All heavy atoms as an XYZ file, in Angstrom:
897
protein
N       3.684    -13.317      8.526
C       3.343    -13.520      7.140
C       2.725    -12.259      6.530
O       3.013    -11.912      5.403
C       2.384    -14.716      7.051
C       1.971    -15.032      5.663
S       3.399    -15.588      4.737
C       2.653    -15.970      3.214
N       1.863    -11.603      7.313
C       1.216    -10.391      6.822
C       2.251     -9.281      6.647
O       2.186     -8.512      5.691
C       0.087     -9.952      7.786
C      -0.541     -8.661      7.345
C      -0.965    -11.038      7.883
N       3.235     -9.223      7.559
C       4.303     -8.222      7.428
C       5.086     -8.414      6.146
O       5.388     -7.444      5.446
C       5.273     -8.297      8.610
C       4.659     -7.795      9.880
O       3.673     -7.066      9.855
N       5.221     -8.187     10.989
N       5.433     -9.636      5.847
C       6.208     -9.915      4.640
C       5.424     -9.527      3.391
O       5.988     -8.955      2.449
C       6.582    -11.386      4.597
N       4.129     -9.797      3.372
C       3.306     -9.434      2.230
C       3.228     -7.917      2.081
O       3.314     -7.395      0.964
C       1.907    -10.030      2.374
C       1.006     -9.717      1.226
C       1.200    -10.321     -0.001
C      -0.015     -8.791      1.364
C       0.384    -10.032     -1.073
C      -0.841     -8.495      0.300
C      -0.641     -9.109     -0.922
N       3.075     -7.192      3.186
C       3.020     -5.730      3.141
C       4.305     -5.152      2.568
O       4.283     -4.320      1.663
C       2.782     -5.165      4.540
C       2.905     -3.644      4.671
C       1.728     -2.963      4.010
C       3.019     -3.243      6.113
N       5.431     -5.601      3.071
C       6.708     -5.059      2.613
C       7.012     -5.471      1.174
O       7.615     -4.705      0.431
C       7.835     -5.467      3.560
C       7.644     -4.916      4.950
C       7.877     -5.682      6.070
C       7.205     -3.608      5.145
C       7.694     -5.176      7.346
C       7.022     -3.094      6.408
C       7.265     -3.884      7.503
O       7.076     -3.366      8.750
N       6.612     -6.670      0.781
C       6.812     -7.104     -0.597
C       5.986     -6.257     -1.559
O       6.485     -5.811     -2.595
C       6.457     -8.580     -0.752
C       6.591     -9.142     -2.159
C       8.055     -9.148     -2.582
C       6.020    -10.536     -2.222
N       4.727     -6.018     -1.233
C       3.875     -5.183     -2.087
C       4.415     -3.750     -2.153
O       4.426     -3.139     -3.221
C       2.437     -5.182     -1.575
C       1.704     -6.466     -1.837
S       1.667     -6.915     -3.587
C       0.752     -5.569     -4.274
N       4.865     -3.203     -1.031
C       5.422     -1.845     -1.021
C       6.681     -1.785     -1.875
O       6.882     -0.834     -2.631
C       5.726     -1.404      0.402
N       7.522     -2.796     -1.782
C       8.750     -2.819     -2.570
C       8.441     -2.923     -4.057
O       9.041     -2.223     -4.877
C       9.636     -3.980     -2.125
C      11.008     -4.064     -2.769
C      11.825     -2.826     -2.439
C      11.724     -5.301     -2.320
N       7.508     -3.790     -4.423
C       7.147     -3.920     -5.833
C       6.569     -2.620     -6.383
O       6.897     -2.207     -7.494
C       6.148     -5.056     -6.025
C       6.684     -6.467     -5.841
C       5.560     -7.488     -5.937
C       7.769     -6.768     -6.855
N       5.718     -1.983     -5.606
C       5.141     -0.716     -6.054
C       6.201      0.387     -6.101
O       6.199      1.222     -7.001
C       3.984     -0.302     -5.146
C       2.713     -1.121     -5.310
C       1.733     -0.792     -4.199
C       2.081     -0.888     -6.659
N       7.107      0.410     -5.142
C       8.144      1.442     -5.106
C       9.152      1.261     -6.240
O       9.700      2.244     -6.746
C       8.863      1.425     -3.767
N       9.397      0.027     -6.635
C      10.334     -0.232     -7.729
C       9.686     -0.084     -9.094
O      10.270     -0.406    -10.107
C      10.933     -1.635     -7.597
C      11.867     -1.825     -6.416
C      12.302     -3.278     -6.325
C      13.083     -0.914     -6.541
N       8.453      0.371     -9.091
C       7.716      0.667    -10.324
C       7.467     -0.584    -11.161
O       7.557     -0.555    -12.373
C       8.439      1.709    -11.166
C       8.856      2.945    -10.430
C       7.707      3.895    -10.289
C       8.184      5.220     -9.778
N       7.992      5.418     -8.389
N       7.192     -1.691    -10.499
C       6.833     -2.892    -11.231
C       5.521     -2.663    -11.963
O       5.328     -3.107    -13.079
C       6.732     -4.105    -10.276
C       6.162     -5.308    -10.978
C       8.101     -4.406     -9.713
N       4.632     -1.908    -11.315
C       3.352     -1.576    -11.920
C       3.388     -0.126    -12.380
O       2.719      0.729    -11.830
C       2.210     -1.773    -10.923
C       2.226     -3.114    -10.264
C       2.488     -3.243     -8.925
C       1.980     -4.255    -11.002
C       2.499     -4.476     -8.312
C       1.982     -5.497    -10.397
C       2.246     -5.604     -9.060
N       4.183      0.188    -13.401
C       4.295      1.569    -13.884
C       2.961      2.061    -14.421
O       2.297      1.372    -15.179
C       5.333      1.680    -15.002
C       6.715      1.960    -14.465
O       6.812      2.466    -13.337
O       7.684      1.677    -15.174
N       2.627      3.283    -14.016
C       1.392      3.889    -14.481
C       1.699      4.988    -15.490
O       1.068      5.103    -16.518
C       0.585      4.458    -13.289
C      -0.673      5.140    -13.766
C       0.263      3.351    -12.310
N       2.696      5.794    -15.201
C       3.058      6.897    -16.092
C       4.548      6.835    -16.366
O       5.304      6.235    -15.626
C       2.704      8.226    -15.454
N       4.954      7.493    -17.423
C       6.359      7.451    -17.798
C       7.006      8.829    -17.781
O       8.036      9.033    -18.392
C       6.492      6.831    -19.189
C       5.995      5.406    -19.233
C       6.167      4.792    -20.593
O       6.704      5.457    -21.502
O       5.776      3.633    -20.753
N       6.409      9.771    -17.101
C       6.954     11.118    -17.069
C       7.088     11.575    -15.634
O       6.281     11.229    -14.794
C       6.040     12.113    -17.818
C       6.816     13.337    -18.221
C       5.402     11.483    -19.021
N       8.102     12.354    -15.346
C       8.307     12.896    -14.006
C       9.012     14.227    -14.068
O       9.366     14.700    -15.140
N       9.241     14.854    -12.945
C       9.788     16.201    -12.948
C      11.295     16.306    -13.080
O      11.812     17.390    -13.278
C       9.353     16.736    -11.588
C       9.315     15.532    -10.731
C       8.844     14.423    -11.622
N      12.038     15.212    -12.941
C      13.496     15.316    -12.895
C      14.148     14.747    -14.146
O      13.725     13.729    -14.663
C      14.040     14.564    -11.680
C      13.677     15.202    -10.370
S      14.397     14.323     -8.992
C      16.120     14.415     -9.380
N      15.185     15.409    -14.609
C      16.043     14.855    -15.660
C      17.316     14.401    -14.966
O      18.030     15.198    -14.371
C      16.348     15.891    -16.755
C      15.049     16.304    -17.453
C      17.348     15.321    -17.742
C      15.229     17.344    -18.529
N      17.589     13.123    -14.996
C      18.759     12.570    -14.338
C      19.994     12.765    -15.203
O      19.897     12.855    -16.429
C      18.541     11.086    -14.046
C      17.396     10.770    -13.089
C      17.210      9.263    -12.975
C      17.659     11.362    -11.725
N      21.176     12.835    -14.580
C      22.404     12.984    -15.360
C      22.584     11.833    -16.342
O      22.380     10.674    -16.005
C      23.508     12.959    -14.301
C      22.833     13.329    -13.027
C      21.422     12.840    -13.151
N      22.911     12.167    -17.564
C      23.128     11.163    -18.588
C      21.866     10.744    -19.317
O      21.911      9.901    -20.188
N      20.731     11.306    -18.940
C      19.469     10.980    -19.609
C      18.917     12.245    -20.248
O      19.016     13.329    -19.700
C      18.443     10.429    -18.621
C      18.785      9.049    -18.125
C      17.601      8.461    -17.395
C      17.902      7.019    -17.035
N      16.724      6.352    -16.515
N      18.332     12.084    -21.407
C      17.799     13.234    -22.130
C      16.306     13.436    -21.879
O      15.771     14.475    -22.193
C      18.042     13.059    -23.622
N      15.646     12.430    -21.294
C      14.209     12.545    -21.086
C      13.892     12.569    -19.589
O      14.725     12.237    -18.759
C      13.468     11.393    -21.761
C      13.729     10.036    -21.157
C      14.967      9.354    -21.694
O      15.572      9.838    -22.648
O      15.350      8.330    -21.133
N      12.650     12.930    -19.278
C      12.207     12.951    -17.898
C      12.082     11.524    -17.370
O      11.822     10.595    -18.119
C      10.859     13.669    -17.792
C      10.872     15.157    -18.119
C       9.452     15.700    -18.161
C      11.691     15.919    -17.118
N      12.250     11.365    -16.068
C      12.206     10.039    -15.453
C      10.797      9.701    -14.987
O       9.977     10.576    -14.779
C      13.149      9.977    -14.240
O      12.703     10.936    -13.284
C      14.571     10.249    -14.648
N      10.546      8.421    -14.807
C       9.255      7.959    -14.308
C       9.169      8.241    -12.813
O      10.069      7.896    -12.053
C       9.119      6.466    -14.568
S       7.593      5.791    -13.947
N       8.092      8.894    -12.375
C       7.988      9.194    -10.952
C       6.590      9.014    -10.387
O       6.360      9.368     -9.247
C       8.448     10.624    -10.689
O       7.528     11.537    -11.239
N       5.639      8.505    -11.150
C       4.302      8.301    -10.598
C       4.060      6.832    -10.384
O       4.280      6.039    -11.294
C       3.218      8.838    -11.539
C       1.844      8.706    -10.957
C       1.365      9.676    -10.107
C       1.059      7.608    -11.226
C       0.111      9.556     -9.538
C      -0.201      7.472    -10.664
C      -0.677      8.451     -9.819
N       3.631      6.408     -9.246
C       3.497      7.128     -7.988
C       4.845      7.232     -7.303
O       5.772      6.503     -7.642
C       2.541      6.261     -7.185
C       2.800      4.883     -7.687
C       3.148      5.042     -9.146
N       4.957      8.107     -6.343
C       6.223      8.303     -5.652
C       6.546      7.091     -4.786
O       5.871      6.815     -3.798
C       6.159      9.555     -4.784
O       7.347      9.681     -4.040
N       7.587      6.378     -5.160
C       7.995      5.200     -4.398
C       8.544      5.545     -3.037
O       8.341      4.814     -2.065
N       9.227      6.677     -2.932
C       9.793      7.082     -1.645
C       8.690      7.411     -0.649
O       8.758      7.046      0.520
C      10.715      8.273     -1.835
C      11.983      7.947     -2.577
C      12.809      9.214     -2.793
N      13.635      9.113     -3.965
C      13.245      9.436     -5.196
N      12.049      9.913     -5.404
N      14.061      9.311     -6.216
N       7.681      8.116     -1.106
C       6.552      8.457     -0.236
C       5.824      7.193      0.184
O       5.448      7.031      1.351
C       5.609      9.455     -0.944
C       4.321      9.631     -0.183
C       6.301     10.793     -1.129
N       5.633      6.286     -0.747
C       4.995      5.012     -0.440
C       5.772      4.264      0.640
O       5.187      3.752      1.605
C       4.898      4.169     -1.710
C       4.429      2.734     -1.557
C       2.965      2.691     -1.193
C       4.683      1.969     -2.829
N       7.094      4.218      0.526
C       7.908      3.522      1.520
C       7.897      4.235      2.868
O       7.912      3.586      3.916
C       9.334      3.353      1.006
C       9.478      2.376     -0.156
C      10.914      2.341     -0.647
C       9.008      0.994      0.226
N       7.893      5.586      2.868
C       7.773      6.327      4.125
C       6.490      5.943      4.847
O       6.491      5.676      6.050
C       7.742      7.844      3.883
C       9.085      8.505      3.881
C       9.554      9.131      2.747
C       9.853      8.529      5.018
C      10.781      9.744      2.737
C      11.083      9.142      5.025
C      11.556      9.756      3.875
N       5.398      5.921      4.128
C       4.106      5.639      4.749
C       4.039      4.207      5.254
O       3.595      3.948      6.378
C       2.968      5.941      3.765
C       2.870      7.447      3.571
C       1.647      5.369      4.249
C       1.874      7.873      2.547
N       4.485      3.262      4.443
C       4.418      1.852      4.843
C       5.349      1.580      6.026
O       4.957      0.926      6.999
C       4.741      0.932      3.650
C       4.968     -0.495      4.098
C       3.610      0.989      2.641
N       6.563      2.087      5.981
C       7.517      1.826      7.060
C       7.087      2.468      8.370
O       7.031      1.806      9.416
C       8.906      2.322      6.663
N       6.755      3.742      8.335
C       6.388      4.435      9.560
C       5.005      4.018     10.057
O       4.774      3.923     11.258
C       6.426      5.951      9.353
C       7.826      6.500      9.156
S       8.817      6.347     10.654
C       9.963      5.088     10.198
N       4.084      3.755      9.150
C       2.750      3.319      9.561
C       2.758      1.943     10.205
O       2.115      1.724     11.232
N       3.489      1.008      9.615
C       3.554     -0.326     10.214
C       4.321     -0.297     11.533
O       3.992     -1.036     12.463
C       4.188     -1.329      9.252
O       5.522     -0.988      8.976
N       5.306      0.591     11.643
C       6.011      0.749     12.915
C       5.068      1.286     13.985
O       5.092      0.827     15.130
C       7.211      1.694     12.756
O       8.077      1.170     11.758
C       7.971      1.843     14.055
N       4.228      2.236     13.627
C       3.252      2.770     14.581
C       2.276      1.679     15.031
O       1.902      1.632     16.207
C       2.499      3.942     13.970
N       1.870      0.793     14.119
C       1.001     -0.325     14.507
C       1.699     -1.243     15.511
O       1.117     -1.664     16.501
C       0.587     -1.153     13.290
C      -0.487     -0.530     12.453
C      -0.409     -0.575     11.077
C      -1.574      0.093     13.029
C      -1.395     -0.019     10.286
C      -2.566      0.658     12.253
C      -2.479      0.602     10.879
N       2.961     -1.553     15.240
C       3.678     -2.494     16.097
C       4.055     -1.894     17.441
O       4.207     -2.622     18.414
C       4.912     -3.040     15.387
C       4.561     -3.990     14.290
N       3.975     -5.206     14.518
C       4.677     -3.886     12.950
C       3.756     -5.817     13.373
N       4.171     -5.034     12.406
N       4.202     -0.582     17.497
C       4.477      0.069     18.778
C       3.341     -0.206     19.751
O       3.565     -0.483     20.929
C       4.689      1.589     18.566
C       4.512      2.356     19.848
C       6.058      1.847     17.986
N       2.104     -0.147     19.260
C       0.959     -0.408     20.134
C       0.928     -1.857     20.600
O       0.478     -2.145     21.711
C      -0.347     -0.054     19.429
C      -0.567      1.413     19.419
C      -0.316      2.268     18.391
C      -1.040      2.210     20.499
N      -0.614      3.552     18.764
C      -1.064      3.548     20.057
C      -1.454      1.932     21.795
C      -1.485      4.597     20.864
C      -1.867      2.975     22.593
C      -1.878      4.281     22.136
N       1.396     -2.777     19.761
C       1.430     -4.180     20.171
C       2.521     -4.445     21.198
O       2.338     -5.223     22.128
C       1.655     -5.085     18.959
C       0.464     -5.119     18.041
O      -0.650     -4.836     18.530
O       0.642     -5.410     16.854
N       3.659     -3.791     21.033
C       4.777     -4.022     21.945
C       4.590     -3.319     23.283
O       4.979     -3.845     24.321
C       6.084     -3.550     21.291
C       6.541     -4.340     20.075
C       7.757     -3.688     19.449
C       6.845     -5.775     20.465
N       4.017     -2.124     23.246
C       3.907     -1.319     24.467
C       2.455     -1.123     24.871
O       2.055     -0.035     25.266
C       4.546      0.047     24.261
C       6.019      0.004     24.056
C       6.862     -1.017     24.339
C       6.827      1.036     23.515
N       8.143     -0.692     24.004
C       8.147      0.571     23.491
C       6.562      2.310     23.037
C       9.197      1.330     23.021
C       7.610      3.072     22.571
C       8.909      2.585     22.567
N       1.649     -2.162     24.807
C       0.228     -1.995     25.108
C      -0.028     -1.633     26.566
O      -1.038     -1.030     26.885
C      -0.568     -3.233     24.705
C      -0.057     -4.488     25.354
O       0.880     -4.453     26.121
N      -0.672     -5.601     25.025
N       0.865     -1.971     27.484
C       0.673     -1.595     28.887
C       1.258     -0.212     29.199
O       0.934      0.382     30.203
C       1.272     -2.649     29.825
C       2.786     -2.754     29.787
C       3.304     -3.620     28.651
O       2.500     -4.299     27.999
O       4.518     -3.599     28.410
N       2.112      0.300     28.341
C       2.709      1.633     28.521
C       2.046      2.586     27.527
O       2.591      2.874     26.464
C       4.210      1.587     28.285
C       4.947      0.652     29.203
C       6.403      0.609     28.838
C       7.150     -0.396     29.671
N       8.552     -0.490     29.276
N       0.882      3.084     27.871
C       0.090      3.888     26.936
C       0.784      5.190     26.551
O       0.779      5.583     25.386
C      -1.284      4.208     27.532
C      -2.128      2.991     27.764
C      -2.523      2.342     26.472
C      -3.461      1.185     26.754
N      -3.579      0.284     25.658
N       1.412      5.861     27.511
C       2.060      7.143     27.200
C       3.238      6.958     26.253
O       3.434      7.740     25.326
C       2.516      7.845     28.478
C       1.374      8.381     29.296
C       1.863      9.123     30.520
C       0.690      9.607     31.333
N       1.118     10.323     32.528
N       4.016      5.915     26.484
C       5.153      5.640     25.596
C       4.676      5.241     24.210
O       5.272      5.646     23.201
C       6.028      4.537     26.199
N       3.595      4.476     24.148
C       3.053      4.060     22.849
C       2.522      5.257     22.073
O       2.730      5.366     20.865
C       1.960      3.018     23.051
N       1.841      6.169     22.758
C       1.343      7.374     22.101
C       2.497      8.229     21.604
O       2.486      8.719     20.466
C       0.422      8.175     23.051
C       0.131      9.551     22.501
C      -0.861      7.420     23.303
N       3.520      8.411     22.430
C       4.680      9.227     22.041
C       5.401      8.620     20.841
O       5.773      9.333     19.901
C       5.634      9.373     23.222
N       5.593      7.318     20.850
C       6.280      6.665     19.730
C       5.436      6.709     18.458
O       5.970      6.914     17.366
C       6.622      5.228     20.094
N       4.138      6.543     18.580
C       3.264      6.611     17.405
C       3.234      8.014     16.816
O       3.261      8.184     15.596
C       1.847      6.173     17.767
O       1.833      4.824     18.109
N       3.183      9.017     17.680
C       3.222     10.409     17.203
C       4.554     10.688     16.517
O       4.597     11.344     15.469
C       2.952     11.387     18.362
C       3.285     12.813     17.973
C       1.513     11.282     18.817
N       5.645     10.162     17.075
C       6.957     10.342     16.448
C       6.984      9.688     15.061
O       7.527     10.266     14.104
C       8.055      9.757     17.332
N       6.386      8.511     14.918
C       6.316      7.843     13.609
C       5.514      8.671     12.613
O       5.911      8.808     11.445
C       5.696      6.463     13.749
S       6.741      5.255     14.546
N       4.412      9.229     13.056
C       3.577     10.040     12.168
C       4.286     11.322     11.777
O       4.210     11.763     10.627
C       2.213     10.306     12.827
C       1.441      8.990     12.913
C       1.419     11.356     12.071
C       0.200      9.045     13.756
N       5.021     11.931     12.711
C       5.775     13.150     12.398
C       6.875     12.859     11.386
O       7.068     13.609     10.425
C       6.345     13.772     13.696
C       7.384     14.836     13.401
C       5.216     14.350     14.535
N       7.598     11.756     11.571
C       8.638     11.377     10.610
C       8.023     11.100      9.241
O       8.563     11.499      8.206
C       9.433     10.153     11.126
C      10.319      9.564     10.044
C      10.265     10.539     12.331
N       6.873     10.441      9.234
C       6.172     10.173      7.977
C       5.797     11.475      7.279
O       6.040     11.637      6.083
C       4.907      9.353      8.265
C       4.114      8.968      7.051
S       2.487      8.269      7.417
C       2.781      7.122      8.700
N       5.232     12.407      8.027
C       4.816     13.686      7.460
C       6.011     14.468      6.911
O       5.968     14.975      5.789
C       4.080     14.512      8.518
C       3.680     15.868      8.049
C       2.608     16.032      7.180
C       4.385     16.992      8.445
C       2.244     17.290      6.732
C       4.024     18.249      8.007
C       2.955     18.403      7.148
N       7.104     14.545      7.679
C       8.269     15.289      7.213
C       8.953     14.609      6.035
O       9.530     15.274      5.175
C       9.264     15.545      8.345
C       8.840     16.654      9.250
C       8.668     16.434     10.598
C       8.596     17.922      8.756
C       8.266     17.460     11.440
C       8.191     18.961      9.579
C       8.024     18.717     10.929
N       8.896     13.292      5.964
C       9.438     12.597      4.799
C       8.667     12.920      3.537
O       9.243     13.117      2.461
N       7.353     13.014      3.669
C       6.515     13.363      2.525
C       6.752     14.805      2.113
O       6.906     15.120      0.927
C       5.033     13.106      2.853
C       4.804     11.615      3.033
C       4.128     13.674      1.780
C       3.463     11.271      3.641
N       6.803     15.703      3.082
C       7.036     17.122      2.788
C       8.423     17.323      2.183
O       8.602     18.135      1.267
C       6.840     17.972      4.057
C       7.288     19.405      3.851
C       5.384     17.940      4.493
N       9.413     16.575      2.655
C      10.771     16.698      2.123
C      10.826     16.332      0.641
O      11.568     16.954     -0.125
C      11.730     15.817      2.915
N      10.050     15.343      0.240
C      10.009     14.985     -1.177
C       9.450     16.120     -2.022
O       9.899     16.357     -3.136
C       9.163     13.728     -1.386
C       9.791     12.482     -0.836
C      11.114     12.190     -1.512
O      11.218     12.175     -2.725
N      12.129     11.941     -0.707
N       8.471     16.817     -1.479
C       7.887     17.947     -2.205
C       8.869     19.122     -2.252
O       9.025     19.778     -3.281
C       6.581     18.388     -1.532
C       5.480     17.373     -1.609
S       4.862     17.110     -3.257
C       4.175     18.704     -3.596
N       9.543     19.402     -1.139
C      10.474     20.531     -1.076
C      11.679     20.296     -1.977
O      12.141     21.214     -2.665
C      10.922     20.785      0.380
C       9.738     21.326      1.191
C      12.087     21.757      0.441
C      10.010     21.435      2.659
N      12.180     19.073     -2.000
C      13.350     18.760     -2.826
C      13.039     18.806     -4.317
O      13.945     18.913     -5.132
C      13.888     17.378     -2.475
S      14.644     17.292     -0.871
N      11.791     18.705     -4.669
C      11.413     18.757     -6.072
C      11.610     17.451     -6.810
O      11.670     17.435     -8.033
N      11.701     16.348     -6.076
C      11.874     15.060     -6.747
C      10.563     14.501     -7.272
O      10.578     13.594     -8.090
C      12.518     14.028     -5.802
O      11.709     13.915     -4.631
C      13.911     14.443     -5.416
N       9.450     15.021     -6.773
C       8.144     14.561     -7.232
C       7.184     15.735     -7.356
O       7.248     16.678     -6.583
C       7.535     13.551     -6.255
C       8.322     12.285     -6.165
O       9.005     12.054     -5.192
N       8.255     11.473     -7.191
N       6.293     15.625     -8.321
C       5.205     16.582     -8.411
C       4.173     16.244     -7.349
O       4.198     15.163     -6.753
C       4.557     16.530     -9.787
C       5.355     17.178    -10.852
C       6.087     18.331    -10.748
C       5.512     16.733    -12.195
N       6.676     18.614    -11.940
C       6.331     17.657    -12.847
C       5.018     15.649    -12.915
C       6.681     17.529    -14.178
C       5.363     15.530    -14.229
C       6.186     16.456    -14.857
N       3.230     17.166     -7.143
C       2.189     16.946     -6.142
C       1.368     15.700     -6.469
O       1.020     14.929     -5.582
C       1.286     18.179     -6.029
C       0.148     17.986     -5.074
C       0.377     17.978     -3.707
C      -1.139     17.775     -5.535
C      -0.660     17.780     -2.819
C      -2.182     17.571     -4.658
C      -1.947     17.585     -3.298
N       1.072     15.501     -7.736
C       0.268     14.333     -8.120
C       1.021     13.029     -7.864
O       0.417     12.032     -7.476
C      -0.135     14.413     -9.600
O       1.038     14.587    -10.394
C      -1.095     15.561     -9.824
N       2.344     13.039     -8.053
C       3.157     11.855     -7.758
C       3.120     11.544     -6.272
O       2.993     10.391     -5.856
C       4.603     12.067     -8.192
C       4.725     12.398     -9.657
O       3.801     12.075    -10.415
O       5.747     13.011    -10.036
N       3.257     12.595     -5.475
C       3.219     12.431     -4.025
C       1.850     11.958     -3.573
O       1.743     11.058     -2.733
C       3.569     13.760     -3.334
O       4.843     14.200     -3.810
C       3.629     13.611     -1.838
N       0.798     12.521     -4.136
C      -0.555     12.115     -3.784
C      -0.802     10.651     -4.161
O      -1.424      9.902     -3.399
C      -1.577     13.020     -4.468
C      -3.029     12.816     -4.091
C      -3.237     13.087     -2.608
C      -3.913     13.722     -4.922
N      -0.293     10.228     -5.301
C      -0.411      8.822     -5.691
C       0.300      7.901     -4.717
O      -0.209      6.835     -4.362
N       1.502      8.292     -4.266
C       2.233      7.512     -3.271
C       1.509      7.448     -1.943
O       1.472      6.405     -1.286
N       0.908      8.573     -1.543
C       0.150      8.612     -0.291
C      -1.064      7.685     -0.382
O      -1.325      6.903      0.539
C      -0.281     10.060      0.050
C      -1.320     10.081      1.156
C       0.924     10.899      0.443
N      -1.787      7.764     -1.475
C      -2.977      6.921     -1.622
C      -2.628      5.434     -1.651
O      -3.310      4.613     -1.021
C      -3.752      7.314     -2.879
C      -4.434      8.682     -2.826
C      -5.075      9.011     -4.162
C      -5.438      8.742     -1.709
N      -1.561      5.072     -2.361
C      -1.145      3.662     -2.374
C      -0.655      3.205     -1.000
O      -0.946      2.094     -0.564
C      -0.050      3.447     -3.415
C      -0.524      3.314     -4.848
C       0.663      3.267     -5.796
C      -1.374      2.087     -5.018
N       0.097      4.057     -0.326
C       0.594      3.715      1.007
C      -0.525      3.538      2.012
O      -0.538      2.582      2.800
N      -1.487      4.448      1.992
C      -2.626      4.344      2.909
C      -3.463      3.108      2.583
O      -3.950      2.426      3.490
C      -3.462      5.641      2.863
C      -4.786      5.478      3.572
C      -2.676      6.790      3.468
N      -3.598      2.789      1.300
C      -4.332      1.587      0.917
C      -3.635      0.332      1.435
O      -4.280     -0.562      1.992
C      -4.475      1.510     -0.615
O      -5.152      2.679     -1.066
C      -5.228      0.272     -1.039
N      -2.324      0.263      1.263
C      -1.582     -0.896      1.771
C      -1.674     -0.997      3.285
O      -1.843     -2.090      3.836
C      -0.117     -0.825      1.340
C       0.188     -1.223     -0.088
C       1.661     -1.018     -0.391
C      -0.200     -2.658     -0.339
N      -1.568      0.141      3.986
C      -1.680      0.112      5.444
C      -3.080     -0.280      5.903
O      -3.231     -0.972      6.911
C      -1.312      1.471      6.042
C       0.166      1.742      6.211
C       0.379      3.119      6.803
C       0.829      0.695      7.061
N      -4.091      0.139      5.170
C      -5.456     -0.246      5.524
C      -5.653     -1.747      5.367
O      -6.244     -2.408      6.239
C      -6.460      0.495      4.651
O      -6.367      1.873      4.864
N      -5.159     -2.298      4.262
C      -5.235     -3.751      4.069
C      -4.440     -4.491      5.137
O      -4.866     -5.522      5.660
C      -4.734     -4.128      2.682
C      -5.633     -3.742      1.516
C      -4.908     -3.976      0.196
C      -6.928     -4.523      1.566
N      -3.275     -3.935      5.468
C      -2.416     -4.529      6.494
C      -3.123     -4.551      7.843
O      -3.140     -5.577      8.525
C      -1.114     -3.742      6.575
C      -0.220     -4.133      7.706
C       0.469     -5.340      7.694
C      -0.037     -3.283      8.790
C       1.311     -5.682      8.711
C       0.797     -3.630      9.828
C       1.466     -4.824      9.785
O       2.288     -5.174     10.803
N      -3.719     -3.426      8.229
C      -4.379     -3.384      9.533
C      -5.605     -4.298      9.552
O      -5.910     -4.898     10.575
C      -4.775     -1.955      9.885
O      -5.761     -1.478      9.008
N      -6.296     -4.421      8.429
C      -7.449     -5.302      8.357
C      -7.034     -6.759      8.561
O      -7.631     -7.479      9.372
C      -8.164     -5.138      7.015
C      -9.325     -6.052      6.834
C     -10.518     -5.825      7.495
C      -9.220     -7.157      5.994
C     -11.597     -6.684      7.334
C     -10.294     -8.017      5.834
C     -11.473     -7.782      6.499
N      -6.008     -7.209      7.867
C      -5.600     -8.606      7.963
C      -4.755     -8.888      9.204
O      -4.758     -9.998      9.711
C      -4.824     -9.041      6.712
C      -5.701     -9.183      5.513
C      -5.573     -8.339      4.441
C      -6.669    -10.164      5.468
C      -6.384     -8.460      3.336
C      -7.496    -10.312      4.366
C      -7.349     -9.450      3.300
N      -4.032     -7.892      9.699
C      -3.171     -8.109     10.865
C      -3.975     -8.204     12.153
O      -3.637     -8.953     13.049
C      -2.147     -6.973     10.970
C      -1.126     -7.184     12.046
C      -0.108     -8.098     11.871
C      -1.188     -6.469     13.232
C       0.824     -8.295     12.863
C      -0.253     -6.667     14.222
C       0.764     -7.583     14.034
N      -5.037     -7.440     12.242
C      -5.796     -7.399     13.493
C      -7.053     -8.251     13.470
O      -7.918     -8.114     14.321
C      -6.152     -5.940     13.823
C      -4.929     -5.172     14.224
C      -4.387     -4.218     13.382
C      -4.283     -5.430     15.414
C      -3.243     -3.520     13.745
C      -3.156     -4.747     15.790
C      -2.639     -3.794     14.948
O      -1.521     -3.116     15.299
N      -7.179     -9.145     12.509
C      -8.322    -10.078     12.512
C      -7.964    -11.276     13.345
O      -6.943    -11.807     13.359
C      -8.694    -10.498     11.072
C      -9.394     -9.347     10.412
C      -9.571    -11.710     11.081
C      -9.885     -9.645      9.016
């Protein structure tokens, strides 16, 4: 149940249900104005997907500590490179990415609080 709530909240935030700003760095083909990009939905989804996977790796492999550490580090590396890739590609400004990171970390913190109680 907690997993479904986490993914639903991440999806709603990523789809900009709760729009905060209406300006972004990219002009899409066929549009004359800048697109909405705050907070970065892609960064938010990277953090939620990889972070929740890292949590579940520890639950599945609790007796295999080395494998759990390796898989968690791999999740964090993929998360980091996904965030950096968004910045390199120029699809989001730094503030958009920072907003996505803060929302993603907030959702993961709430998830870990309710999942491990």
